[in-house]
C-alpha positions, 0 to 999 in steps of 0.5 A: 461621118461617111467620109471616115468610114470610106478612109478607114479601110485604106489607111489601115491597109497602108499602115500594115503594108508599110509595116510589112515592107519595114519588117522585110527590110529589117530582116535582110542582111546581118545575122539573118543573112548567114542563117538564110544562106546556110539554110539554102546551101543545106537545102541544095546539098540535100537535093544533090545528094538525094538526086545522086549526083553533083551538077551538070558541067554548065551548072545546071542550066 
């Protein structure tokens, strides 16, 4: 039964990792993409307003 005790933790971690990847893949695109884009644009606009100006001519690079 020692082999079961040795194999259980890696198996649990593998299942958890697959679930994490599946959740990440499902959350990409669709209606969530528009929410994420809107949030990113709002943060960029707030940062630009707070810094007191627009972008630099080279795009801020």
